[in-house]
C-alpha positions, 0 to 999 in steps of 0.5 A, spaced: 508 491 459 509 497 455 505 503 457 505 509 452 507 516 456 506 524 454 507 529 456 501 534 455 502 541 458 508 540 462 505 532 466 506 526 463 500 522 462 500 515 462 495 511 456 489 508 460 485 506 453 485 507 447 477 507 443 477 507 435 470 511 433 467 514 427 475 515 424 477 519 432 482 515 434 481 517 442 485 516 448 485 517 455 489 519 459 492 519 467 496 524 470 502 519 472 502 523 478 495 525 480 490 520 478 485 524 479 488 529 474 484 525 467 484 526 460 481 526 453 486 527 447 484 524 440 491 521 436 492 525 429 496 524 423 498 531 420 504 532 415 508 526 417 506 526 424 502 523 429 501 527 436 496 528 441 490 534 439 485 536 444 477 535 443 474 541 439 468 541 444 464 540 450 460 536 445 465 532 443 468 531 449 462 528 452 461 523 446 468 521 448 466 520 455 460 516 453 465 511 448 469 510 454 463 508 459 460 504 453 466 499 452 467 499 460 460 499 463 460 492 466 467 494 470 463 502 472 457 496 475 461 492 479 466 498 482 459 502 484 455 497 487 
């Protein structure tokens, strides 16, 4: 199994999920050394390069988090029970 790892602010983050919605691809990342350190970025292609970009505001973060929760709602319910 291959796991994509990217470096953000000198910390290695592994991709735990990708969700495409409304023309955006959101990437859900967890710090390799601290699983409590979680972040969400967008994959952006510009000028021939593909990279992670921060979300524009809290509303976009909430939206991306909602996509993640909706996708994994059955798993989350099991963990809460």
